[in-house]
N, CA, C, O and the ligand as a Tripos MOL2 file, in Angstrom:
@<TRIPOS>MOLECULE
protein
  229   227    58     0     0
PROTEIN
NO_CHARGES

@<TRIPOS>ATOM
      1 N           0.8320   -1.2080    0.0000 N.3       1 MET1
      2 CA          0.0000    0.0000    0.0000 C.3       1 MET1
      3 C           0.8670    1.2590    0.0000 C.2       1 MET1
      4 O           0.6270    2.1850   -0.7750 O.2       1 MET1
      5 N           1.8710    1.2870    0.8700 N.am      2 ARG2
      6 CA          2.7480    2.4570    0.9060 C.3       2 ARG2
      7 C           3.5200    2.5760   -0.4090 C.2       2 ARG2
      8 O           3.7410    3.6680   -0.9320 O.2       2 ARG2
      9 N           3.9170    1.4180   -0.9180 N.am      3 ARG3
     10 CA          4.6420    1.4330   -2.1860 C.3       3 ARG3
     11 C           3.7530    1.9930   -3.2990 C.2       3 ARG3
     12 O           4.1900    2.7990   -4.1200 O.2       3 ARG3
     13 N           2.4990    1.5470   -3.3030 N.am      4 TRP4
     14 CA          1.5820    2.0320   -4.3270 C.3       4 TRP4
     15 C           1.3770    3.5410   -4.1930 C.2       4 TRP4
     16 O           1.3230    4.2610   -5.1900 O.2       4 TRP4
     17 N           1.2620    4.0110   -2.9430 N.am      5 THR5
     18 CA          1.0450    5.4390   -2.7220 C.3       5 THR5
     19 C           2.2200    6.2490   -3.2410 C.2       5 THR5
     20 O           2.0410    7.2800   -3.8880 O.2       5 THR5
     21 N           3.4470    5.7640   -2.9440 N.am      6 ARG6
     22 CA          4.6260    6.4870   -3.4260 C.3       6 ARG6
     23 C           4.6540    6.5200   -4.9420 C.2       6 ARG6
     24 O           4.9450    7.5550   -5.5410 O.2       6 ARG6
     25 N           4.3520    5.3850   -5.5630 N.am      7 LEU7
     26 CA          4.3720    5.3410   -7.0230 C.3       7 LEU7
     27 C           3.3080    6.2700   -7.6020 C.2       7 LEU7
     28 O           3.5460    6.9660   -8.5900 O.2       7 LEU7
     29 N           2.1440    6.2720   -6.9810 N.am      8 ALA8
     30 CA          1.0730    7.1270   -7.4700 C.3       8 ALA8
     31 C           1.4510    8.5970   -7.3210 C.2       8 ALA8
     32 O           1.2090    9.3980   -8.2250 O.2       8 ALA8
     33 N           2.0420    8.9520   -6.1860 N.am      9 LEU9
     34 CA          2.4610   10.3320   -5.9760 C.3       9 LEU9
     35 C           3.5160   10.7260   -6.9950 C.2       9 LEU9
     36 O           3.4830   11.8260   -7.5450 O.2       9 LEU9
     37 N           4.4540    9.8190   -7.2420 N.am     10 ARG10
     38 CA          5.5170   10.1030   -8.2020 C.3      10 ARG10
     39 C           4.9150   10.3250   -9.5810 C.2      10 ARG10
     40 O           5.2720   11.2750  -10.2790 O.2      10 ARG10
     41 N           3.9980    9.4420   -9.9680 N.am     11 ALA11
     42 CA          3.3660    9.5800  -11.2740 C.3      11 ALA11
     43 C           2.5760   10.8850  -11.3360 C.2      11 ALA11
     44 O           2.5690   11.5700  -12.3590 O.2      11 ALA11
     45 N           1.9170   11.2180  -10.2360 N.am     12 TYR12
     46 CA          1.1310   12.4560  -10.1890 C.3      12 TYR12
     47 C           2.0180   13.6750  -10.4000 C.2      12 TYR12
     48 O           1.6980   14.5610  -11.1930 O.2      12 TYR12
     49 N           3.1260   13.7100   -9.6890 N.am     13 HIS13
     50 CA          3.9940   14.8770   -9.7970 C.3      13 HIS13
     51 C           4.6700   14.9430  -11.1640 C.2      13 HIS13
     52 O           4.8470   16.0250  -11.7240 O.2      13 HIS13
     53 N           5.0450   13.7810  -11.6970 N.am     14 LEU14
     54 CA          5.6290   13.7730  -13.0330 C.3      14 LEU14
     55 C           4.6140   14.2650  -14.0480 C.2      14 LEU14
     56 O           4.9490   15.0200  -14.9610 O.2      14 LEU14
     57 N           3.3860   13.8370  -13.8830 N.am     15 HIS15
     58 CA          2.3380   14.2700  -14.7950 C.3      15 HIS15
     59 C           2.1570   15.7880  -14.7010 C.2      15 HIS15
     60 O           2.0630   16.4710  -15.7210 O.2      15 HIS15
     61 N           2.1090   16.3010  -13.4910 N.am     16 CYS16
     62 CA          1.9310   17.7370  -13.3070 C.3      16 CYS16
     63 C           3.1000   18.5090  -13.9010 C.2      16 CYS16
     64 O           2.9060   19.5460  -14.5370 O.2      16 CYS16
     65 N           4.2960   18.0110  -13.6980 N.am     17 ALA17
     66 CA          5.4660   18.6990  -14.2220 C.3      17 ALA17
     67 C           5.4180   18.7450  -15.7420 C.2      17 ALA17
     68 O           5.7550   19.7560  -16.3590 O.2      17 ALA17
     69 N           4.9960   17.6420  -16.3280 N.am     18 ARG18
     70 CA          4.9320   17.6140  -17.7920 C.3      18 ARG18
     71 C           3.8220   18.5260  -18.3020 C.2      18 ARG18
     72 O           4.0010   19.2360  -19.2920 O.2      18 ARG18
     73 N           2.6760   18.5060  -17.6230 N.am     19 GLU19
     74 CA          1.5770   19.3730  -18.0390 C.3      19 GLU19
     75 C           1.9740   20.8350  -17.8990 C.2      19 GLU19
     76 O           1.7070   21.6520  -18.7800 O.2      19 GLU19
     77 N           2.6090   21.1500  -16.7890 N.am     20 ASP20
     78 CA          3.0450   22.5110  -16.5420 C.3      20 ASP20
     79 C           4.0340   22.9500  -17.6160 C.2      20 ASP20
     80 O           3.9700   24.0710  -18.1210 O.2      20 ASP20
     81 N           4.9350   22.0550  -17.9500 N.am     21 ALA21
     82 CA          5.9210   22.3670  -18.9820 C.3      21 ALA21
     83 C           5.2330   22.5390  -20.3330 C.2      21 ALA21
     84 O           5.6040   23.4050  -21.1260 O.2      21 ALA21
     85 N           4.2360   21.7090  -20.5790 N.am     22 ARG22
     86 CA          3.5780   21.7550  -21.8800 C.3      22 ARG22
     87 C           2.8700   23.1020  -22.0890 C.2      22 ARG22
     88 O           2.9710   23.7110  -23.1540 O.2      22 ARG22
     89 N           2.1570   23.5510  -21.0580 N.am     23 VAL23
     90 CA          1.4160   24.7930  -21.2120 C.3      23 VAL23
     91 C           2.3580   25.9870  -21.2770 C.2      23 VAL23
     92 O           2.0100   27.0270  -21.8350 O.2      23 VAL23
     93 N           3.5430   25.8400  -20.7120 N.am     24 ARG24
     94 CA          4.5100   26.9440  -20.7580 C.3      24 ARG24
     95 C           5.5490   26.7490  -21.8560 C.2      24 ARG24
     96 O           6.4950   27.5260  -21.9850 O.2      24 ARG24
     97 N           5.3480   25.6810  -22.6520 N.am     25 HIS25
     98 CA          6.2470   25.4070  -23.7780 C.3      25 HIS25
     99 C           7.6810   25.2090  -23.3030 C.2      25 HIS25
    100 O           8.6340   25.6560  -23.9410 O.2      25 HIS25
    101 N           7.8080   24.5410  -22.1890 N.am     26 LEU26
    102 CA          9.1280   24.1990  -21.6860 C.3      26 LEU26
    103 C           9.3010   22.7000  -21.7870 C.2      26 LEU26
    104 O           8.3270   21.9500  -21.8440 O.2      26 LEU26
    105 N          10.5350   22.2770  -21.8090 N.am     27 VAL27
    106 CA         10.8190   20.8490  -21.8270 C.3      27 VAL27
    107 C          11.3390   20.4500  -20.4540 C.2      27 VAL27
    108 O          12.3600   20.9550  -19.9870 O.2      27 VAL27
    109 N          10.6220   19.5430  -19.8230 N.am     28 VAL28
    110 CA         11.0520   19.0390  -18.5200 C.3      28 VAL28
    111 C          11.4820   17.5950  -18.6870 C.2      28 VAL28
    112 O          10.6810   16.7520  -19.0910 O.2      28 VAL28
    113 N          12.7340   17.2970  -18.3820 N.am     29 PRO29
    114 CA         13.1800   15.9130  -18.5160 C.3      29 PRO29
    115 C          12.4970   14.9960  -17.5180 C.2      29 PRO29
    116 O          12.0200   15.4430  -16.4750 O.2      29 PRO29
    117 N          12.4550   13.7450  -17.8350 N.am     30 LEU30
    118 CA         11.8780   12.7700  -16.9140 C.3      30 LEU30
    119 C          12.6330   12.7950  -15.5990 C.2      30 LEU30
    120 O          13.8490   12.9840  -15.5650 O.2      30 LEU30
    121 N          11.9010   12.6020  -14.5300 N.am     31 GLY31
    122 CA         12.5370   12.5320  -13.2300 C.3      31 GLY31
    123 C          12.6960   13.8740  -12.5660 C.2      31 GLY31
    124 O          13.4870   14.0160  -11.6340 O.2      31 GLY31
    125 N          11.9530   14.8670  -13.0310 N.am     32 VAL32
    126 CA         11.9750   16.1740  -12.3930 C.3      32 VAL32
    127 C          10.6540   16.3970  -11.6690 C.2      32 VAL32
    128 O           9.5750   16.1810  -12.2210 O.2      32 VAL32
    129 N          10.7680   16.8320  -10.4240 N.am     33 TRP33
    130 CA          9.5710   17.1130   -9.6330 C.3      33 TRP33
    131 C           9.4560   18.6170   -9.4480 C.2      33 TRP33
    132 O          10.4330   19.2890   -9.1170 O.2      33 TRP33
    133 N           8.2750   19.1310   -9.6620 N.am     34 VAL34
    134 CA          8.0280   20.5560   -9.4770 C.3      34 VAL34
    135 C           7.0710   20.7230   -8.3080 C.2      34 VAL34
    136 O           5.9800   20.1540   -8.2940 O.2      34 VAL34
    137 N           7.4970   21.5140   -7.3250 N.am     35 CYS35
    138 CA          6.6670   21.7430   -6.1540 C.3      35 CYS35
    139 C           5.4000   22.4900   -6.5540 C.2      35 CYS35
    140 O           5.4680   23.5060   -7.2460 O.2      35 CYS35
    141 N           4.2450   21.9910   -6.1220 N.am     36 GLU36
    142 CA          2.9940   22.6320   -6.4860 C.3      36 GLU36
    143 C           2.7330   23.8940   -5.6680 C.2      36 GLU36
    144 O           1.8130   24.6550   -5.9680 O.2      36 GLU36
    145 N           3.5500   24.1130   -4.6300 N.am     37 HIS37
    146 CA          3.3280   25.2820   -3.7860 C.3      37 HIS37
    147 C           4.1400   26.4860   -4.2490 C.2      37 HIS37
    148 O           3.6650   27.6200   -4.1900 O.2      37 HIS37
    149 N           5.3580   26.2410   -4.7050 N.am     38 CYS38
    150 CA          6.2240   27.3870   -5.0020 C.3      38 CYS38
    151 C           7.0380   27.1760   -6.2720 C.2      38 CYS38
    152 O           7.9230   27.9780   -6.5730 O.2      38 CYS38
    153 N           6.7570   26.1150   -7.0200 N.am     39 ARG39
    154 CA          7.4400   25.8490   -8.2960 C.3      39 ARG39
    155 C           8.9120   25.5230   -8.1250 C.2      39 ARG39
    156 O           9.6840   25.5760   -9.0830 O.2      39 ARG39
    157 N           9.3020   25.1850   -6.8960 N.am     40 HIS40
    158 CA         10.6640   24.7100   -6.6930 C.3      40 HIS40
    159 C          10.8440   23.4080   -7.4840 C.2      40 HIS40
    160 O           9.9770   22.5350   -7.4630 O.2      40 HIS40
    161 N          11.9600   23.2930   -8.1660 N.am     41 VAL41
    162 CA         12.2170   22.1130   -8.9880 C.3      41 VAL41
    163 C          13.2350   21.2230   -8.2920 C.2      41 VAL41
    164 O          14.3020   21.6800   -7.8800 O.2      41 VAL41
    165 N          12.8900   19.9440   -8.1660 N.am     42 SER42
    166 CA         13.7950   18.9700   -7.5790 C.3      42 SER42
    167 C          14.1440   17.9360   -8.6330 C.2      42 SER42
    168 O          13.3220   17.5830   -9.4790 O.2      42 SER42
    169 N          15.3740   17.4590   -8.5680 N.am     43 LEU43
    170 CA         15.8300   16.4950   -9.5590 C.3      43 LEU43
    171 C          15.6400   15.0620   -9.1130 C.2      43 LEU43
    172 O          15.8600   14.1390   -9.8970 O.2      43 LEU43
    173 N          15.2380   14.8580   -7.8770 N.am     44 ASN44
    174 CA         14.9160   13.5000   -7.4340 C.3      44 ASN44
    175 C          13.8900   13.5780   -6.3110 C.2      44 ASN44
    176 O          13.6600   14.6250   -5.7060 O.2      44 ASN44
    177 N          13.2880   12.4260   -6.0650 N.am     45 LEU45
    178 CA         12.1850   12.4030   -5.1080 C.3      45 LEU45
    179 C          12.6420   12.7540   -3.7060 C.2      45 LEU45
    180 O          11.9030   13.3830   -2.9480 O.2      45 LEU45
    181 N          13.8630   12.3510   -3.3540 N.am     46 HIS46
    182 CA         14.3440   12.6410   -2.0060 C.3      46 HIS46
    183 C          14.4440   14.1510   -1.7700 C.2      46 HIS46
    184 O          13.9870   14.6480   -0.7400 O.2      46 HIS46
    185 N          15.0330   14.8760   -2.7100 N.am     47 SER47
    186 CA         15.1640   16.3200   -2.5220 C.3      47 SER47
    187 C          13.7980   16.9990   -2.6050 C.2      47 SER47
    188 O          13.5590   18.0280   -1.9730 O.2      47 SER47
    189 N          12.9190   16.4080   -3.3930 N.am     48 PHE48
    190 CA         11.5600   16.9590   -3.4570 C.3      48 PHE48
    191 C          10.8710   16.8490   -2.1040 C.2      48 PHE48
    192 O          10.2830   17.8140   -1.6140 O.2      48 PHE48
    193 N          10.9490   15.6700   -1.5090 N.am     49 ASN49
    194 CA         10.3380   15.4770   -0.1980 C.3      49 ASN49
    195 C          11.0110   16.3490    0.8500 C.2      49 ASN49
    196 O          10.3450   16.8800    1.7390 O.2      49 ASN49
    197 N          12.3320   16.4980    0.7510 N.am     50 SER50
    198 CA         13.0440   17.3360    1.6960 C.3      50 SER50
    199 C          12.6050   18.7960    1.5720 C.2      50 SER50
    200 O          12.4120   19.4880    2.5720 O.2      50 SER50
    201 N          12.4530   19.2400    0.3490 N.am     51 HIS51
    202 CA         12.0010   20.6150    0.1250 C.3      51 HIS51
    203 C          10.6190   20.8270    0.7430 C.2      51 HIS51
    204 O          10.3850   21.8220    1.4280 O.2      51 HIS51
    205 N           9.7060   19.8820    0.4970 N.am     52 ARG52
    206 CA          8.3540   20.0440    1.0200 C.3      52 ARG52
    207 C           8.3490   20.0180    2.5320 C.2      52 ARG52
    208 O           7.6030   20.7600    3.1700 O.2      52 ARG52
    209 N           9.1890   19.1580    3.1120 N.am     53 ALA53
    210 CA          9.2500   19.0750    4.5610 C.3      53 ALA53
    211 C           9.8280   20.3670    5.1480 C.2      53 ALA53
    212 O           9.3770   20.8350    6.1940 O.2      53 ALA53
    213 N          10.8230   20.9370    4.4700 N.am     54 ASP54
    214 CA         11.4680   22.1440    4.9920 C.3      54 ASP54
    215 C          10.6180   23.3840    4.7470 C.2      54 ASP54
    216 O          10.4660   24.2190    5.6390 O.2      54 ASP54
    217 N          10.0680   23.5100    3.5560 N.am     55 ALA55
    218 CA          9.4380   24.7720    3.1600 C.3      55 ALA55
    219 C           7.9360   24.7870    3.4010 C.2      55 ALA55
    220 O           7.3500   25.8560    3.5720 O.2      55 ALA55
    221 N           7.3090   23.6230    3.4150 N.am     56 HIS56
    222 CA          5.8490   23.5960    3.4870 C.3      56 HIS56
    223 C           5.3250   22.6580    4.5740 C.2      56 HIS56
    224 O           4.2270   22.1130    4.4580 O.2      56 HIS56
    225 N           6.1060   22.4800    5.6130 N.am     57 ALA57
    226 CA          5.6990   21.5730    6.6770 C.3      57 ALA57
    227 C           4.4580   22.1250    7.4000 C.2      57 ALA57
    228 O           3.9590   21.4990    8.3360 O.2      57 ALA57
    229 ZN          7.7620   24.4160   -2.4920 Zn       58 ZN58
@<TRIPOS>BOND
     1     1     2 1
     2     2     3 1
     3     3     4 2
     4     3     5 am
     5     5     6 1
     6     6     7 1
     7     7     8 2
     8     7     9 am
     9     9    10 1
    10    10    11 1
    11    11    12 2
    12    11    13 am
    13    13    14 1
    14    14    15 1
    15    15    16 2
    16    15    17 am
    17    17    18 1
    18    18    19 1
    19    19    20 2
    20    19    21 am
    21    21    22 1
    22    22    23 1
    23    23    24 2
    24    23    25 am
    25    25    26 1
    26    26    27 1
    27    27    28 2
    28    27    29 am
    29    29    30 1
    30    30    31 1
    31    31    32 2
    32    31    33 am
    33    33    34 1
    34    34    35 1
    35    35    36 2
    36    35    37 am
    37    37    38 1
    38    38    39 1
    39    39    40 2
    40    39    41 am
    41    41    42 1
    42    42    43 1
    43    43    44 2
    44    43    45 am
    45    45    46 1
    46    46    47 1
    47    47    48 2
    48    47    49 am
    49    49    50 1
    50    50    51 1
    51    51    52 2
    52    51    53 am
    53    53    54 1
    54    54    55 1
    55    55    56 2
    56    55    57 am
    57    57    58 1
    58    58    59 1
    59    59    60 2
    60    59    61 am
    61    61    62 1
    62    62    63 1
    63    63    64 2
    64    63    65 am
    65    65    66 1
    66    66    67 1
    67    67    68 2
    68    67    69 am
    69    69    70 1
    70    70    71 1
    71    71    72 2
    72    71    73 am
    73    73    74 1
    74    74    75 1
    75    75    76 2
    76    75    77 am
    77    77    78 1
    78    78    79 1
    79    79    80 2
    80    79    81 am
    81    81    82 1
    82    82    83 1
    83    83    84 2
    84    83    85 am
    85    85    86 1
    86    86    87 1
    87    87    88 2
    88    87    89 am
    89    89    90 1
    90    90    91 1
    91    91    92 2
    92    91    93 am
    93    93    94 1
    94    94    95 1
    95    95    96 2
    96    95    97 am
    97    97    98 1
    98    98    99 1
    99    99   100 2
   100    99   101 am
   101   101   102 1
   102   102   103 1
   103   103   104 2
   104   103   105 am
   105   105   106 1
   106   106   107 1
   107   107   108 2
   108   107   109 am
   109   109   110 1
   110   110   111 1
   111   111   112 2
   112   111   113 am
   113   113   114 1
   114   114   115 1
   115   115   116 2
   116   115   117 am
   117   117   118 1
   118   118   119 1
   119   119   120 2
   120   119   121 am
   121   121   122 1
   122   122   123 1
   123   123   124 2
   124   123   125 am
   125   125   126 1
   126   126   127 1
   127   127   128 2
   128   127   129 am
   129   129   130 1
   130   130   131 1
   131   131   132 2
   132   131   133 am
   133   133   134 1
   134   134   135 1
   135   135   136 2
   136   135   137 am
   137   137   138 1
   138   138   139 1
   139   139   140 2
   140   139   141 am
   141   141   142 1
   142   142   143 1
   143   143   144 2
   144   143   145 am
   145   145   146 1
   146   146   147 1
   147   147   148 2
   148   147   149 am
   149   149   150 1
   150   150   151 1
   151   151   152 2
   152   151   153 am
   153   153   154 1
   154   154   155 1
   155   155   156 2
   156   155   157 am
   157   157   158 1
   158   158   159 1
   159   159   160 2
   160   159   161 am
   161   161   162 1
   162   162   163 1
   163   163   164 2
   164   163   165 am
   165   165   166 1
   166   166   167 1
   167   167   168 2
   168   167   169 am
   169   169   170 1
   170   170   171 1
   171   171   172 2
   172   171   173 am
   173   173   174 1
   174   174   175 1
   175   175   176 2
   176   175   177 am
   177   177   178 1
   178   178   179 1
   179   179   180 2
   180   179   181 am
   181   181   182 1
   182   182   183 1
   183   183   184 2
   184   183   185 am
   185   185   186 1
   186   186   187 1
   187   187   188 2
   188   187   189 am
   189   189   190 1
   190   190   191 1
   191   191   192 2
   192   191   193 am
   193   193   194 1
   194   194   195 1
   195   195   196 2
   196   195   197 am
   197   197   198 1
   198   198   199 1
   199   199   200 2
   200   199   201 am
   201   201   202 1
   202   202   203 1
   203   203   204 2
   204   203   205 am
   205   205   206 1
   206   206   207 1
   207   207   208 2
   208   207   209 am
   209   209   210 1
   210   210   211 1
   211   211   212 2
   212   211   213 am
   213   213   214 1
   214   214   215 1
   215   215   216 2
   216   215   217 am
   217   217   218 1
   218   218   219 1
   219   219   220 2
   220   219   221 am
   221   221   222 1
   222   222   223 1
   223   223   224 2
   224   223   225 am
   225   225   226 1
   226   226   227 1
   227   227   228 2
@<TRIPOS>SUBSTRUCTURE
     1 MET1         2 RESIDUE 1 A MET
     2 ARG2         6 RESIDUE 1 A ARG
     3 ARG3        10 RESIDUE 1 A ARG
     4 TRP4        14 RESIDUE 1 A TRP
     5 THR5        18 RESIDUE 1 A THR
     6 ARG6        22 RESIDUE 1 A ARG
     7 LEU7        26 RESIDUE 1 A LEU
     8 ALA8        30 RESIDUE 1 A ALA
     9 LEU9        34 RESIDUE 1 A LEU
    10 ARG10       38 RESIDUE 1 A ARG
    11 ALA11       42 RESIDUE 1 A ALA
    12 TYR12       46 RESIDUE 1 A TYR
    13 HIS13       50 RESIDUE 1 A HIS
    14 LEU14       54 RESIDUE 1 A LEU
    15 HIS15       58 RESIDUE 1 A HIS
    16 CYS16       62 RESIDUE 1 A CYS
    17 ALA17       66 RESIDUE 1 A ALA
    18 ARG18       70 RESIDUE 1 A ARG
    19 GLU19       74 RESIDUE 1 A GLU
    20 ASP20       78 RESIDUE 1 A ASP
    21 ALA21       82 RESIDUE 1 A ALA
    22 ARG22       86 RESIDUE 1 A ARG
    23 VAL23       90 RESIDUE 1 A VAL
    24 ARG24       94 RESIDUE 1 A ARG
    25 HIS25       98 RESIDUE 1 A HIS
    26 LEU26      102 RESIDUE 1 A LEU
    27 VAL27      106 RESIDUE 1 A VAL
    28 VAL28      110 RESIDUE 1 A VAL
    29 PRO29      114 RESIDUE 1 A PRO
    30 LEU30      118 RESIDUE 1 A LEU
    31 GLY31      122 RESIDUE 1 A GLY
    32 VAL32      126 RESIDUE 1 A VAL
    33 TRP33      130 RESIDUE 1 A TRP
    34 VAL34      134 RESIDUE 1 A VAL
    35 CYS35      138 RESIDUE 1 A CYS
    36 GLU36      142 RESIDUE 1 A GLU
    37 HIS37      146 RESIDUE 1 A HIS
    38 CYS38      150 RESIDUE 1 A CYS
    39 ARG39      154 RESIDUE 1 A ARG
    40 HIS40      158 RESIDUE 1 A HIS
    41 VAL41      162 RESIDUE 1 A VAL
    42 SER42      166 RESIDUE 1 A SER
    43 LEU43      170 RESIDUE 1 A LEU
    44 ASN44      174 RESIDUE 1 A ASN
    45 LEU45      178 RESIDUE 1 A LEU
    46 HIS46      182 RESIDUE 1 A HIS
    47 SER47      186 RESIDUE 1 A SER
    48 PHE48      190 RESIDUE 1 A PHE
    49 ASN49      194 RESIDUE 1 A ASN
    50 SER50      198 RESIDUE 1 A SER
    51 HIS51      202 RESIDUE 1 A HIS
    52 ARG52      206 RESIDUE 1 A ARG
    53 ALA53      210 RESIDUE 1 A ALA
    54 ASP54      214 RESIDUE 1 A ASP
    55 ALA55      218 RESIDUE 1 A ALA
    56 HIS56      222 RESIDUE 1 A HIS
    57 ALA57      226 RESIDUE 1 A ALA
    58 ZN58       229 GROUP 0 **** ****
């Protein structure tokens, strides 16, 4: 269950990053997470989670 949740969250954020890039005509490589709160960009899930924990706890 936890594994599924992580995978779903990852897919969700990847989808959002790609959609965001598409509407802004930017190219976002796979494996980039964009914070939905402040548009901070993380290159891996660990730094993404760290950013959210630090900035949006
Ligand atoms: Zn943020």
